[in-house]
Every structure is written in structure tokens, then in C-alpha cells.
C-alpha angles and dihedrals in degrees: 000000000000091000088065090062119103092206131017128187120189119339086157093309109109127166123164138181136159111311097358149070119204116247118174150190121224118216123168091345092305124116120227115193123238108178122216119214116244122195126174104127091204136072119259137181135241139177105258130211090276092055093253129133105249135184115243111243095023092187099089094194121091121219088018095180101023094091095159089062096051108123097232119051114159123183091341135112112210119197113190123214090017100144145356114291127215088269091062097251127113095247104109118114133229116234114198118179112210090187129343096327143175144180130207141164131210131228106076111154100196121138113264112245094016125108120270129183118219121198140173139166114238144164136170122256098210138034096263127105109272130184128172134168152191122264134190129194098359139015095278112113110243096186125018128195135187120233136218130193090266127078114263131174113230120202132188132178121208139144115276113248107163146329095277098100122137151116125293135183139177124257114293097024112150111184143144120236135189140173111013113198141177120190130180111251137030099287125084113228130205110288112270114194116224136189110170084356101212107075099075123137116237118230105194127201100193090121094046096259130066118277130169115248115220109177136170123242112284136173126212101222097195122083126221087023094184100022101083092164089069118106089242085081116072112219124200122183090342142078138210127229105201126221092005103148145002112297128214088267092060096251126112091253107112117114130220120232108211123190115221119253111283094004119129125220086211094061121120094231128089095278112157138036126304141160132210110243126197108231141176123213112291148079116300135198122220123198138172138168113237137176134186119254120161087327120054109201136069123202137197126200122190124227091013102265108021137065136033129306134257105214129189125190106223093203096063108002094248112162129213110191112196095182118024089185092064101031105047122189096349115195135183113195121185106228108171144323095010095311120135125197106217121198138174137166128229129224115255104298126207095169132040118278118194114208110199119210115220145141129254099227127085111262129241099184096257109049125082149116134280121249136182141160109028115191136181116184135170106248143074098266140032124261132194117307117278111200117217138187124178095344139036115269130217123207110202124227118276107247109194118174147141115215132188095034102125087135091060095050123078102242097191100017134009149127130250118198132185135173117195142156109259124206139160093275122113128182097189143352087275114030110198113223103177132346145184119209145145089247094273137077091248098077117029147114126199147173116229147165119241123220087256090060094251123138114249138192129191133174125192125192122188090345096308125105108245102174144011144170131190112199134191126287107288119235122246118259124027114012126185117196128182125185116194119188141185132150107307090347120095128151133177124206125192122189094340099316135099107244101174148345139203125207095187110067139136115191113231121223107254136174107175137069121208132185117213095001140052099231135354114295100030121116118278125239120235106232135122109236122213097181145348126188141174128213124191092213134059102253116222119261089250090054091048091052090051093045093053101039112117 
């Protein structure tokens, strides 16, 4: 049935690069690309195939293969597309040093003082002895390497000092270079090409298989979100040992929270760590990664010194909620290597509440638990981790769309299919899942989730609603929805069953596809997408049942 689709996104086939996500059309067993536009303009994080929290994009260098456009080229001639690169395309550059020369770009967002790994592919263009190197901070080579006539990837780990990182060579050097990369940490990753660097789709493996993250804009309101030894964190009757064990991102960056000798995590004082957070009125979500060490429980206490505890057993994720009015919908999800991500929501706050982080056991001055990645965000559910240092950080909404595709959309009849991972989270009273429109609110149709959890369909033609279906409450987990439409004939199937129909429908003229919104500028939905597809015909009810069956 998939070969009938005019556009497919996902279905286990994910390919991303700067600015785009690969959609495709299948014809005769061959795949023809149809790229989706991706805009976020900020970094984000995802859970990668190894179960680790990973920056997206993890290559922290912009224009990673556009060496001729780097802003600082001194005593060097750069010729782009000079020879075939390791990927088999003629997109490697020639680097000729007229004297001692170097090139570098600016814009690296690594953490000062933390390890970074620099890498590049290089080879010599003549038979002479050639050596080039990486530099950081000035024109002195920090790491030199000798070249052959074959492509090699050279890697070097150092502590990040500043943005002035590049490639340098002595006078007369004539080499080819390809694929410059900087990643946070001491391990080189597969080369990830970048242009503007930030607009990269996030394929998340939290559920074990790849799904596309589409999240609304959120801000982590705490600073030094994984540096609990920093003075931004107030510490009472406890201490922090920094960089004590492997964190959920695979680096040795997780801290240890140690309760002072004789102190009790069950005390009614301000024992623990906490940070003042500037808030506006609203409901907030708190989250943190935690792992058992010598002690095995983590505790939260609202308003610093009053109220009951929220307690999580870090051996099995069991939750004891002492005040359901202050710790709403607490969860403890095992993510990897003994780490739990713990989340809870607050009631609507009009004044600052300070939730202290502590342990349950009585301290001895050396024992504790491991913690990493604290986040406080305005909203009724947690989103992917947003790392911070000295200031709060905002991750923009994921805007994923395909415009100008009227020829791929059934204009009088068609079918719209989506498979996503449903949960209890809601971003608004009507959470848009997938939509077709002409770029305005006047002509559109969309599939959505109501606040009740029910599936929902609406169509609007020339500014007037011309169709609508409210289905049953959708189950948690994987949900497959198909909407098939024709004049005065619309049906909606969910997980193999007919959930509603509409005999009064006029199909609007549309040309754009949007995920998580109904036209550019509206709020994004938080859902991992497994697949989206368009059909230019109204599939039969039997086909719809087959398409949506789990």
C-alpha cells in the first residue's frame, strides 16, 4: 500500500542533514527523495541509538565542509570541490599554504574548560612530505599529523578554550581536506555535515526505534544545569563532588550529591541543593536525571522547608508521593545504565517555589547519589533536556513542513495517515498532529488530539468549517490514524477501527504539509512521529483498516 503514497516520511527510513529531513516516494521498488524543510535555529537534544543524550547537531562547527567561506583565511588558497572526498563525491577542498597559513571559522558552542574532540579528513596532493595540524587560540599548531596520498581521518582531544579553532600548515603545503568536526567530549563521532548547523531534525530512540521529535519552544530556567558544584546552587548540609561518574550523555560529567555526616534527608530543614528560579504565573515541570550510588533514593521537598516529600527509589523507580497537590504526575523512567529521568509538574504557581533535591538516607560525609541534567520549564509536561551554563537557554520549536506540493495532495479526494507515540501530555486544548493548508487558516484540514485525549478532525474552506469528526479516546503508546476524504464522504480510522464519519464535507484547496501545527507560526505539538504519508485517492475502508492496524 505504501507505493500508492505520493509522499512518505519515516516508516523506519530516516535521513537528516542541515535544513532538511528526507521524505520520499516509492515507485517500482526505487526511492525518490522529497525533502522536508526543518527550522529550529537552536540546538536540541535527543536520545541516540546507544541510549545516550546527544546534542543535535553534535557537530559544533558551522559550514563544516565549506572551507572557502570560512571567515578567516590567512596565507592560504582554498579551492572548493577540487577532488573526490571519502564519501565518493567531488566535494573535498584543496588547501595550499603560500606561507605559514591557517584557516578557521567562528561559532563553536562547546563548553569552556570541557573536553572536545576535533577531527578532519586529509591527504597530500603531491609526493612531498606534508604535515598539517589543528590549532586553538593562536596560530601555534597544537596537534600535528603527517599525510599520505590516501584519505585518513585525524582526531585530537583537548580542552575547549575559545572559538579560534582551525587548520594550519607550513609554507608550501598542498593538501586536500574534507569534513571538519568538533564534538563535545573525548570520543570522535561519525562525521555530520553542517551548513548553518542549527536546523537539524532530531530522530529520537527513547522508545527503542527511531521517531521524529517535534517539540514546542521551551526554556530551561535553571543555570548550570549539570554543574551542581557551581555557586548558583545553594547547598545545605550537603556537598557536591563534580564529574564523578559517567553521565547520561556518555561523558564523565555527572556529579555526586553527598549528605553531610549525621544529617538526615528526612529532616524538615533546608537540607539539599536548590536554586532560585525566576518564574511567571503558570504550571511548571521539573526534571532531573538520577542514579543510585551508595544511597538509593532521591527526594524532593517543595518550598524548601515545608510540606511532604516526593521520594523515588533509584533501584526500581518506585514513587512515594507525599503531596499529590504539589507533585503532580510524577514519573521515573529508566533511560540507560541505571539512570532514571524523574519528572513532576507543579500546580499553578504565582510565587516562587524552591524544590530542594536531597537523599532519604542519613549522611556520613562520603555516601550519596549521582545527579545530572536538572530542568525547570514552563508547561505541563517535560521535553528533551536543554543544557545550560551561566544563563537560561531556550530551544525553539521544531518547524517541519513541505510547501508548494499541491500536486502531491489530493485536491478533491485523498488520504492523510500518521503514526505517532501517544502519551498523557497535552500542549493545548487542541494539539495539532498533522495538517494540510494553503499557508493560512482559511483553507486547511488537520488531525489533532483534544485535551480529553480523543482524536479530532476539522476542515475549513474559505474561512468556514466544512467538516469535522470527534473520535474516541486514543490509547497510550503507538497510535495510527488515517483520514480519508472525498466530497461529502469523510471517515477516520484509529488503530484498525472506524471511529467517525462525516457526510457533509467540502475539501479545501491546499498546498502545504505541516507536522505539529496547521500553518507556520502556530504552536508545535510534542509527539514523536514514526510515519506520515499522503495519498491522492480516498483509500477504501478495508485499506484504511489494514493501514492503521497495529
